[in-house]
C-alpha positions in Angstrom: 98.0 95.6 108.1 101.7 95.9 107.3 100.5 97.1 103.9 98.8 99.7 105.4 101.0 101.3 107.5 103.5 101.2 105.0 101.2 103.0 102.1 100.4 105.3 105.3 104.1 106.0 106.1 104.8 106.6 102.2 102.0 108.9 101.9 102.9 111.0 104.8 106.4 111.7 103.9 106.6 111.5 100.1 103.4 113.8 99.7 102.9 115.3 102.8 106.5 115.5 104.0 105.5 114.6 107.5 108.4 112.7 108.0 108.4 112.4 111.9 104.6 110.7 111.7 105.6 108.5 109.0 108.6 107.3 110.8 107.5 104.9 113.5 104.9 103.6 110.3 107.5 102.7 108.2 109.6 101.3 111.5 106.6 99.0 112.4 105.7 97.7 108.6 109.4 96.9 108.5 109.2 94.7 111.6 106.3 93.0 110.4 107.0 92.3 106.7 110.5 90.9 108.3 109.0 88.9 110.7 106.6 87.1 108.0 110.5 86.9 106.1 108.8 89.1 102.5 111.9 90.2 101.2 110.8 92.8 98.4 108.2 94.4 101.1 111.4 95.0 103.6 113.6 95.5 100.9 110.9 98.9 100.0 110.4 99.4 103.8 114.4 100.3 104.3 113.8 102.2 101.6 111.2 104.4 102.7 113.0 104.4 106.3 116.6 105.4 104.2 114.2 108.5 102.8 112.7 109.4 106.0 115.7 109.1 107.8 117.0 111.4 105.2 115.0 114.3 105.4 115.0 114.0 109.5 119.0 114.7 109.0 119.6 111.3 110.2 122.2 110.6 108.1 123.8 107.6 109.0 120.9 105.9 109.8 119.8 107.0 106.1 122.9 105.2 104.3 122.3 101.9 106.6 118.6 101.7 105.8 119.2 101.8 102.7 122.4 99.5 102.1 120.5 97.0 104.4 117.8 97.6 101.8 120.5 96.3 98.7 121.8 93.7 101.3 118.7 92.0 100.8 119.0 91.3 97.4 115.4 91.0 96.9 115.5 92.1 93.6 113.3 94.6 91.2 112.9 98.3 91.7 113.9 98.3 95.2 117.9 98.0 94.6 118.5 100.7 91.6 115.7 103.1 93.8 118.3 101.9 97.2 121.2 103.2 94.6 119.8 106.5 93.6 118.6 107.4 97.3 121.8 106.8 98.3 123.1 108.7 96.0 120.7 111.7 96.7 121.9 111.3 100.2 125.4 111.7 99.3 124.6 114.9 97.2 122.4 116.6 100.1 125.9 115.8 102.3 128.0 117.4 99.6 129.8 114.3 98.2 129.8 114.7 94.8 132.0 112.1 93.5 130.3 109.5 96.1 127.0 110.9 94.7 128.1 109.8 91.3 129.1 106.5 92.0 125.9 105.9 93.4 123.9 107.4 90.5 126.1 105.5 88.1 125.0 102.3 89.9 121.5 102.8 90.0 121.8 103.5 86.1 123.0 100.8 85.3 120.9 98.9 87.3 117.8 100.4 85.8 119.4 99.8 81.9 120.1 96.1 82.7 116.5 95.8 83.7 115.3 98.0 80.9 113.4 100.4 83.3 113.6 103.4 81.0 111.6 105.9 83.6 114.2 105.5 86.4 117.0 105.7 84.2 115.6 108.7 82.8 115.2 109.9 86.5 119.0 108.9 87.4 120.0 110.4 83.9 118.4 113.8 85.2 120.3 113.5 88.7 123.3 112.9 87.2 122.7 115.9 84.8 122.4 118.2 87.7 125.8 116.6 89.4 127.2 117.5 85.9 126.3 121.4 86.4 127.3 121.7 90.3 130.3 120.2 89.2 130.5 122.9 86.0 130.4 120.9 83.5 127.8 122.6 81.7 128.0 120.8 78.2 128.0 117.3 80.0 125.0 118.5 82.2 122.8 119.4 78.6 123.5 116.2 77.1 122.7 114.0 80.1 119.4 116.4 80.4 118.7 115.6 76.8 118.8 112.0 77.2 116.4 112.2 80.2 113.8 114.3 77.8 114.7 111.5 74.8 113.7 108.7 77.6 111.1 110.2 78.9 109.4 111.2 75.6 109.9 107.4 74.4 107.7 106.5 77.4 105.2 109.1 76.9 106.4 111.3 79.7 105.2 114.4 78.9 106.3 116.5 81.6 
C-alpha cells in the first residue's frame, strides 16, 4: 500500500506537476515506511517530500525533508539525490555558493558510487551554475564532461 501511494505521489508530482495532490500521498507513504522501519523507502519518501515542498514554495520544509533523508544514512541513490535536490533548492533561492557546495557533494557521492548517469546530471547542473555566475569557459567544460558521460552510458538525449 505504501509503495503504491509513493508511486502515485511521484507520478503526480514529477510527471503531472500536481504537487498539492501528491503531498498527502507522499506523507502517508513516508509514515507507513517509518512505521515498518524501512530506511531506504523512508529516504525516498523524504526526498520526494523535499521536491514537492520546493515546488510549493515551502523552502524550510523542503530543506528539512532533504536533510532528514541524508540523516537516515540509508545509502544508495537517495543520498546523492538528496544532495542534488538541496543544490536545486539553493539555486532556486539564488544561493549560488550554497548550491555549488551541495552539487559538489552530490557529484562526489555519484563518482564514488560509479553512477555515471547522475554524475552527468550533476555536472549539467554545475554547468548551468557556472553560466549564471558568468564563467562561460567553465560552463562549457562541465557541459562537455556531462555530454561525454551521457554518451559513455548510451544516453543520446
